C-alpha positions as CSV (number, residue, x, y, z in Angstrom):
1,X,-31.8,154.6,92.7
2,X,-35.2,154.4,91.0
3,X,-37.9,156.9,91.7
4,X,-40.5,157.8,92.9
5,X,-40.0,157.1,96.5
6,X,-42.7,155.6,98.8
7,X,-43.2,158.9,100.8
8,X,-44.0,160.8,97.5
9,X,-46.6,158.2,96.4
10,X,-48.5,157.4,99.6
11,X,-48.4,160.9,101.1
12,X,-49.5,161.6,104.7
13,X,-48.8,165.3,104.4
14,X,-49.1,167.8,101.6
15,X,-50.9,167.4,98.3
16,X,-50.5,164.0,96.7
17,X,-49.3,163.9,93.1
18,X,-49.4,160.3,92.1
19,X,-52.4,159.2,94.1
20,X,-54.8,162.2,93.9
21,X,-58.4,161.1,93.4
22,X,-61.2,163.5,92.6
23,X,-63.8,163.4,95.3
24,X,-67.4,163.3,94.3
25,X,-67.8,167.0,95.2
26,X,-65.0,168.1,92.9
27,X,-67.2,169.5,90.0
28,X,-69.1,171.7,92.4
29,X,-65.8,173.0,93.8
30,X,-64.6,174.0,90.3
31,X,-67.9,175.7,89.6
32,X,-67.7,177.9,92.6
33,X,-64.1,178.8,92.1
34,X,-65.0,180.1,88.6
35,X,-67.7,182.3,90.1
36,X,-66.4,185.8,91.1
37,X,-67.2,187.1,94.6
38,X,-69.3,184.1,95.6
39,X,-68.1,182.7,98.9
40,X,-67.2,179.0,99.4
41,X,-67.4,176.8,102.5
42,X,-65.9,173.4,102.2
43,X,-66.9,171.3,105.2
44,X,-66.4,167.7,106.3
45,X,-64.5,165.3,108.6
46,X,-60.7,165.6,108.9
47,X,-58.6,163.4,106.6
48,X,-61.0,163.0,103.7
49,X,-59.2,165.4,101.3
50,X,-61.0,168.8,101.7
51,X,-57.9,171.0,101.7
52,X,-56.1,168.8,99.1
53,X,-59.1,169.0,96.7
54,X,-59.2,172.8,97.1
55,X,-55.5,173.2,96.4
56,X,-55.7,170.8,93.4
57,X,-58.7,172.7,92.0
58,X,-57.0,176.0,92.3
59,X,-53.9,174.6,90.5
60,X,-56.1,173.2,87.7
61,X,-57.6,176.7,87.2
62,X,-54.2,178.3,87.3
63,X,-54.9,180.2,90.5
64,X,-52.5,178.5,92.9
65,X,-49.8,181.1,92.6
66,X,-52.1,183.9,93.8
67,X,-53.5,182.2,96.9
68,X,-53.0,183.3,100.5
69,X,-53.5,180.6,103.1
70,X,-54.4,181.2,106.7
71,X,-55.0,178.7,109.5
72,X,-57.2,179.6,112.5
73,X,-54.9,177.4,114.6
74,X,-52.1,180.1,114.4
75,X,-52.6,183.2,116.5
76,X,-50.7,185.4,114.0
77,X,-53.0,184.2,111.2
78,X,-56.1,184.9,113.2
79,X,-55.0,188.5,113.4
80,X,-54.7,188.8,109.6
81,X,-58.1,187.0,109.2
82,X,-59.9,189.6,111.3
83,X,-58.2,192.4,109.2
84,X,-59.2,190.9,105.8
85,X,-62.2,193.3,105.2
86,X,-59.8,196.3,105.4
87,X,-57.0,194.9,103.2
88,X,-58.6,195.6,99.9
89,X,-57.8,193.4,96.8
90,X,-56.2,190.4,98.4
91,X,-56.9,187.9,95.6
92,X,-57.9,184.3,96.7
93,X,-57.8,183.6,100.4
94,X,-58.2,180.2,102.0
95,X,-59.1,180.2,105.7
96,X,-58.5,176.7,107.1
97,X,-59.9,175.3,110.4
98,X,-62.6,178.0,110.4
99,X,-64.3,176.3,113.4
100,X,-61.2,177.3,115.5
101,X,-61.8,181.0,115.1
102,X,-63.2,183.0,118.0
103,X,-66.8,184.2,117.5
104,X,-65.8,187.8,116.8
105,X,-63.6,186.7,113.9
106,X,-66.3,184.4,112.5
107,X,-68.8,187.3,112.6
108,X,-66.3,189.6,110.7
109,X,-65.7,186.9,108.1
110,X,-69.5,186.3,107.6
111,X,-70.1,190.0,107.1
112,X,-67.2,190.3,104.6
113,X,-68.4,187.3,102.6
114,X,-71.9,188.9,102.3
115,X,-70.3,192.2,101.0
116,X,-68.1,190.3,98.5
117,X,-71.1,188.4,97.1
118,X,-73.3,191.6,96.8
119,X,-70.7,193.3,94.6
120,X,-69.7,190.1,92.7
121,X,-66.1,191.1,93.6
122,X,-63.6,189.8,91.0
123,X,-60.5,190.9,93.0
124,X,-61.3,188.8,96.2
125,X,-62.3,185.2,96.6
126,X,-62.8,183.8,100.1
127,X,-62.7,180.1,100.7
128,X,-63.5,178.7,104.2
129,X,-62.5,175.2,105.1
130,X,-63.8,173.5,108.3
131,X,-65.3,170.5,109.9
132,X,-68.9,169.3,109.6
133,X,-71.5,172.0,110.0
134,X,-68.9,174.8,109.3
135,X,-71.4,176.4,106.8
136,X,-74.2,176.3,109.3
137,X,-72.0,177.8,111.9
138,X,-71.0,180.7,109.5
139,X,-74.6,181.4,108.5
140,X,-75.6,181.7,112.2
141,X,-73.6,184.9,112.2
142,X,-75.3,186.3,109.1
143,X,-78.6,184.5,108.2
144,X,-78.9,186.2,104.8
145,X,-75.6,184.6,103.7
146,X,-77.5,181.5,102.9
147,X,-78.1,182.5,99.2
148,X,-74.8,184.3,98.9
149,X,-72.3,181.4,99.3
150,X,-71.9,177.8,98.3
151,X,-71.5,175.1,101.0
152,X,-69.8,172.0,99.6
153,X,-70.1,169.2,102.1
154,X,-67.4,166.6,101.8
155,X,-68.6,163.2,103.0
156,X,-66.6,160.0,103.5
157,X,-65.4,158.9,100.1
158,X,-67.0,155.7,98.6
159,X,-64.9,152.6,98.7
160,X,-64.3,152.6,94.9
161,X,-62.5,156.0,95.2
162,X,-60.4,154.7,98.0
163,X,-59.6,151.7,95.9
164,X,-58.7,154.0,93.0
165,X,-56.2,155.8,95.2
166,X,-54.5,152.5,96.1
167,X,-54.5,151.3,92.5
168,X,-52.7,154.5,91.4
169,X,-50.1,154.0,94.1
170,X,-49.6,150.3,93.2
171,X,-49.2,151.2,89.5
172,X,-46.7,153.9,90.3
173,X,-44.6,151.7,92.5
174,X,-44.9,148.6,90.3
175,X,-46.2,146.5,93.2
176,X,-49.4,144.9,94.5
177,X,-50.9,145.3,98.0
178,X,-52.1,142.0,99.3
179,X,-54.1,143.8,102.0
180,X,-55.8,146.3,99.7
181,X,-59.3,145.1,100.6
182,X,-58.6,145.4,104.3
183,X,-57.1,148.9,103.8
184,X,-60.3,150.0,102.0
185,X,-62.5,148.7,104.8
186,X,-60.4,150.2,107.6
187,X,-60.1,153.6,105.9
188,X,-63.9,154.0,106.1
189,X,-63.8,156.7,103.4
190,X,-60.7,158.5,104.5
191,X,-58.1,159.2,101.8
192,X,-55.6,160.1,104.6
193,X,-56.0,156.7,106.4
194,X,-55.8,154.8,103.2
195,X,-52.5,156.6,102.4
196,X,-51.1,156.0,105.9
197,X,-52.1,152.3,105.9
198,X,-50.7,151.7,102.4
199,X,-47.5,153.4,103.3
200,X,-47.1,151.2,106.5
201,X,-47.9,148.1,104.5
202,X,-45.1,148.9,102.0
203,X,-42.6,149.7,104.8
204,X,-43.4,146.4,106.5
205,X,-42.3,144.7,103.4
206,X,-39.3,146.9,102.9
207,X,-40.7,148.6,99.8
208,X,-39.4,152.2,99.8
209,X,-39.4,153.1,96.1
210,X,-40.6,152.0,92.7
211,X,-39.7,148.3,92.0
212,X,-37.9,147.1,88.9
213,X,-40.1,144.0,88.8
214,X,-43.7,143.6,89.9
215,X,-43.8,142.5,93.6
216,X,-46.6,141.8,96.0
217,X,-46.6,142.6,99.7
218,X,-47.0,139.6,102.1
219,X,-48.0,141.5,105.3
220,X,-50.7,140.5,107.8
221,X,-53.2,143.3,108.1
222,X,-54.1,142.3,111.7
223,X,-50.4,142.5,112.7
224,X,-50.1,145.8,110.8
225,X,-53.1,147.3,112.5
226,X,-52.0,146.2,115.9
227,X,-48.5,147.7,115.4
228,X,-49.9,151.0,114.2
229,X,-52.4,151.1,117.1
230,X,-49.7,150.4,119.6
231,X,-47.5,153.1,118.2
232,X,-50.3,155.7,118.2
233,X,-50.9,154.9,121.8
234,X,-47.9,157.0,122.8
235,X,-49.7,160.1,121.5
236,X,-53.3,159.3,122.2
237,X,-53.6,156.9,125.2
238,X,-53.3,159.5,127.9
239,X,-55.6,161.8,126.1
240,X,-58.3,159.1,125.9
241,X,-57.8,158.3,129.6
242,X,-58.1,162.0,130.6
243,X,-61.2,162.5,128.5
244,X,-62.9,159.3,129.7
245,X,-62.3,160.1,133.4
246,X,-63.6,163.6,133.0
247,X,-62.9,166.3,135.6
248,X,-63.3,163.8,138.5
249,X,-63.1,160.1,138.3
250,X,-66.2,158.3,139.4
251,X,-65.5,154.5,139.3
252,X,-69.1,153.5,140.2
253,X,-70.7,155.9,137.7
254,X,-71.9,155.2,134.2
255,X,-68.7,156.6,132.6
256,X,-70.5,159.2,130.4
257,X,-67.4,160.6,128.9
258,X,-66.1,157.1,128.0
259,X,-69.5,156.3,126.3
260,X,-69.4,159.6,124.4
261,X,-65.9,158.7,123.0
262,X,-67.0,155.2,122.2
263,X,-70.1,156.4,120.3
264,X,-67.9,158.9,118.4
265,X,-65.7,156.0,117.4
266,X,-68.7,154.2,116.0
267,X,-69.9,157.1,113.9
268,X,-69.3,157.0,110.2
269,X,-68.8,160.7,109.6
270,X,-66.4,161.4,112.6
271,X,-69.0,163.8,114.1
272,X,-71.2,162.8,117.0
273,X,-74.6,164.5,117.4
274,X,-75.0,164.1,121.1
275,X,-78.8,164.9,121.0
276,X,-79.4,162.0,118.6
277,X,-76.9,159.7,120.5
278,X,-78.8,160.2,123.8
279,X,-82.1,159.3,122.1
280,X,-80.5,156.1,120.8
281,X,-78.8,155.1,124.1
282,X,-81.6,155.6,126.6
283,X,-79.7,153.8,129.4
284,X,-77.0,156.5,129.3
285,X,-79.2,159.5,128.5
286,X,-79.3,160.8,132.1
287,X,-75.6,160.8,132.9
288,X,-74.6,162.0,129.4
289,X,-77.2,164.8,129.6
290,X,-75.7,165.8,132.9
291,X,-72.2,166.5,131.5
292,X,-73.6,168.1,128.4
293,X,-76.2,170.5,129.7
294,X,-74.2,171.6,132.7
295,X,-71.3,172.5,130.5
296,X,-68.9,169.9,132.0
297,X,-68.0,168.5,128.5
298,X,-67.3,172.0,127.1
299,X,-65.2,172.9,130.1
300,X,-63.2,169.7,129.8
301,X,-62.2,170.3,126.2
302,X,-61.6,174.0,126.8
303,X,-59.4,173.3,129.7
304,X,-57.2,170.6,128.2
305,X,-55.1,171.6,125.2
306,X,-54.1,168.0,124.5
307,X,-57.7,166.8,124.2
308,X,-58.6,170.0,122.4
309,X,-56.0,169.2,119.7
310,X,-57.9,166.1,118.7
311,X,-61.5,166.9,119.5
312,X,-63.7,169.9,118.8
313,X,-66.9,170.5,120.6
314,X,-69.6,172.9,119.5
315,X,-71.8,173.6,122.5
316,X,-74.5,175.3,120.5
317,X,-75.2,172.3,118.3
318,X,-74.0,169.8,120.9
319,X,-71.7,168.1,118.3
320,X,-68.3,166.5,119.0
321,X,-66.0,166.2,116.0
322,X,-62.6,164.5,115.6
323,X,-59.8,166.8,114.4
324,X,-57.1,164.2,113.7
325,X,-57.7,161.2,111.4
326,X,-55.0,159.2,113.3
327,X,-57.1,159.7,116.4
328,X,-60.1,158.3,114.6
329,X,-58.1,155.2,113.7
330,X,-56.9,154.8,117.3
331,X,-60.4,155.0,118.9
332,X,-62.0,152.8,116.3
333,X,-59.6,150.0,117.2
334,X,-59.8,150.5,120.9
335,X,-60.6,147.4,123.0
336,X,-63.3,149.3,125.0
337,X,-64.1,146.8,127.7
338,X,-60.4,146.3,128.7
339,X,-59.7,150.1,128.3
340,X,-62.7,150.8,130.7
341,X,-61.3,148.5,133.3
342,X,-57.8,150.0,133.0
343,X,-59.2,153.5,133.4
344,X,-60.7,152.3,136.7
345,X,-64.4,151.9,135.9
346,X,-66.0,149.0,137.7
347,X,-68.3,148.2,134.8
348,X,-69.6,149.8,131.6
349,X,-72.2,147.1,130.8
350,X,-75.5,147.8,132.5
351,X,-78.4,145.4,132.8
352,X,-80.8,148.1,134.1
353,X,-82.0,151.3,132.5
354,X,-81.7,153.1,135.8
355,X,-79.4,152.7,138.8
356,X,-81.9,154.2,141.2
357,X,-85.6,155.0,141.1
358,X,-86.9,157.5,143.6
359,X,-90.4,157.1,145.0
360,X,-91.8,159.8,147.3
361,X,-94.8,161.9,148.3
362,X,-95.2,165.2,146.6
363,X,-94.8,167.1,149.9
364,X,-91.2,165.8,150.0
365,X,-90.1,166.9,146.6
366,X,-87.4,169.1,148.0
367,X,-85.8,166.1,149.5
368,X,-86.2,164.1,146.3
369,X,-84.8,167.0,144.3
370,X,-81.7,167.3,146.6
371,X,-81.1,163.6,146.5
372,X,-81.4,163.4,142.8
373,X,-78.9,166.3,142.3
374,X,-76.5,164.6,144.7
375,X,-76.7,161.3,142.9
376,X,-76.4,162.9,139.5
377,X,-73.0,164.3,140.5
378,X,-71.8,160.6,140.7
379,X,-72.7,160.0,137.0
380,X,-75.4,157.5,137.8
381,X,-78.8,157.1,136.1
382,X,-81.7,158.1,138.4
383,X,-85.4,157.9,137.7
384,X,-86.9,161.2,139.0
385,X,-90.3,162.0,137.7
386,X,-89.6,165.6,136.9
387,X,-86.9,164.5,134.4
388,X,-89.4,162.3,132.6
389,X,-92.3,164.6,132.2
390,X,-91.8,165.0,128.4
391,X,-91.8,161.2,128.0
392,X,-94.9,160.7,130.1
393,X,-97.0,163.1,128.1
394,X,-99.9,161.3,126.4
395,X,-98.9,158.0,128.0
396,X,-100.8,155.9,130.5
397,X,-98.9,157.1,133.6
398,X,-99.4,153.9,135.5
399,X,-98.3,151.7,132.6
400,X,-95.2,153.9,132.2
401,X,-94.2,153.9,135.8
402,X,-94.8,150.3,136.8
403,X,-92.0,148.6,134.8
404,X,-89.5,151.1,136.2
405,X,-90.2,150.2,139.8
406,X,-90.7,146.5,139.0
407,X,-87.5,145.8,137.1
408,X,-85.9,148.7,135.1
409,X,-84.2,150.2,138.1
410,X,-81.5,148.3,139.9
411,X,-82.4,149.8,143.3
412,X,-85.7,151.5,144.3
413,X,-85.3,154.3,147.0
414,X,-88.6,155.1,148.6
415,X,-88.6,158.2,150.8
416,X,-90.8,157.0,153.6
417,X,-92.2,160.2,155.1
418,X,-95.5,160.5,157.1
419,X,-97.3,161.5,153.9
420,X,-96.1,158.6,151.8
421,X,-98.9,156.1,152.6
422,X,-101.6,158.7,151.8
423,X,-100.5,159.6,148.3
424,X,-102.1,157.6,145.4
425,X,-99.0,157.4,143.2
426,X,-96.8,156.5,146.1
427,X,-99.1,153.5,146.8
428,X,-99.1,152.5,143.2
429,X,-95.3,152.6,143.1
430,X,-94.9,150.8,146.4
431,X,-97.2,148.0,145.1
432,X,-94.9,147.7,142.1
433,X,-91.7,147.3,144.0
434,X,-93.0,145.5,147.1
435,X,-91.8,142.1,145.9
436,X,-88.3,143.5,145.3
437,X,-87.6,143.8,149.0
438,X,-86.8,140.1,148.8
439,X,-84.4,140.7,145.9
440,X,-82.3,143.1,148.0
441,X,-83.3,145.8,145.5
442,X,-85.1,148.3,147.8
443,X,-83.2,150.8,150.0
444,X,-85.8,152.6,152.2
445,X,-85.1,156.1,153.6
446,X,-87.0,156.5,156.9
447,X,-88.0,160.0,158.0
448,X,-87.7,160.7,161.7
449,X,-91.0,162.5,161.9
450,X,-93.0,159.5,160.6
451,X,-95.3,158.0,163.3
452,X,-93.8,155.0,165.2
453,X,-94.7,151.7,163.6
454,X,-95.7,153.2,160.3
455,X,-93.0,151.4,158.2
456,X,-92.1,148.5,160.6
457,X,-92.3,146.0,157.7
458,X,-89.6,147.8,155.8
459,X,-87.2,147.8,158.8
460,X,-86.5,144.1,158.2
461,X,-84.1,145.4,155.5
462,X,-81.2,147.8,155.6
463,X,-82.0,151.4,155.0
464,X,-81.1,155.0,155.8
465,X,-82.6,157.5,158.3
466,X,-83.3,161.0,157.3
467,X,-83.6,163.6,160.1
468,X,-86.6,165.8,159.1
469,X,-85.2,168.7,161.2
470,X,-81.6,168.4,159.9
471,X,-79.7,170.0,157.0
472,X,-81.3,168.9,153.8
473,X,-78.4,169.1,151.4
474,X,-75.7,167.7,153.6
475,X,-77.9,164.7,154.4
476,X,-78.8,164.2,150.7
477,X,-75.0,164.2,149.9
478,X,-74.4,161.6,152.7
479,X,-77.2,159.4,151.5
480,X,-76.1,159.6,147.9
481,X,-72.6,158.6,148.9
482,X,-73.9,155.5,150.7
483,X,-76.1,154.6,147.8
484,X,-73.3,154.9,145.3
485,X,-71.0,152.8,147.5
486,X,-73.7,150.1,147.5
487,X,-74.1,150.3,143.7
488,X,-70.3,150.0,143.4
489,X,-70.2,146.8,145.5
490,X,-73.1,145.4,143.5
491,X,-71.4,146.1,140.1
492,X,-68.2,144.7,141.4
493,X,-69.9,141.5,142.5
494,X,-71.8,141.2,139.2
495,X,-68.5,141.8,137.2
496,X,-66.8,139.0,139.2
497,X,-69.6,136.6,138.6
498,X,-69.5,137.4,134.8
499,X,-65.7,136.9,134.8
500,X,-66.1,133.5,136.6
501,X,-68.8,132.5,134.1
502,X,-66.5,133.4,131.2
503,X,-63.8,131.3,132.7
């Protein structure tokens, strides 16, 4: 039987022999490996060839036989990693998945790299491999490391290098991939995904080894992608559902976790900077900020091993990174609208920037604060002036506020206390949303201590009563529950109208 076999050409594990392509960063890698004592950090997304490049470079320099490899994913390896400073001449050591190390181990490693660099140690070479920002994370533990090590950032490989990988495989197997262009596009710079897709294309055409005569595959890439995506669903579907639902499913909310995962799928470098993402997606900034700043996102990943196996979250930098390239392929090909419905969310398309806008007199800020907090627990977007102070700075306040109450909030919730008519800003806001009573977009909250007849005009419409002498937080929670139920009905009706229109 002719060789080589398909699994040795398009490799999805181990170091490729026939299809190895030098990444752009390869010369810098070689330069560092030739420099005694100087630490090396290789960082970048999973699946683009970081570890493969390091192993190939070590072999090229004749060092591969004297290398000790550790993985921060293995508890027994973590123990050895923390002991490295006391082990003496250990030769070349590769620490993979650095970002998985506990802080104490990262601190120890940072101090050791500084010591090695200061004495230009020829008997120890330390190589750290991790996801994006691994170098920055290491330097945080020893700021004066910045001039004592090299950080080689691996980015997504350009299309021509992915194409080179495929061409090497085609030549080795004496065949031609009819879907090579589609594989290059779908790989988005990942050598791993290119290897996997090429392997699957060959298997679909029953090519398992080198061909005696030149052949060409005749597979449909769309069918191939659909089949792979369906198969990956057995591993990743439930993890995606668990992540998107968060710690508690809120069907009427804005699905912050689902949007985070969707944004991550759309990122080119497999790492999502949540601070930047929230600035780009203003309609979602409030609900996403809630799960980020309160630690809910960090707790979700720390508490679920299955999710933690495919996603890594750095709470300090607020960055979410994919650990598994197959997971990237899965979420990039996710039909998000259908998936959201199947997860139980009423809608993930929002016409309004805010779900609710609170209008109140300053004397009732405690009530507004409690109501805002209760609503935020339902993952909805609420305009509350204290949250917007940084945006209002240097702005014409009236020009900033009027559009919110006129159209940008689905529902306006005025807290109609005895002080409300006397406050200047409350009057300006009420003038802005007055016409929206007729649009069923205003839900008044009447305070029991307001003088009789003060808000009679508003009582033509459905609202809620707040007992000024009752328990603040329990009433806020009850009102929030009513408001969210109203929002859910509204979204459900809007979704049905859209579906009818599409039909």
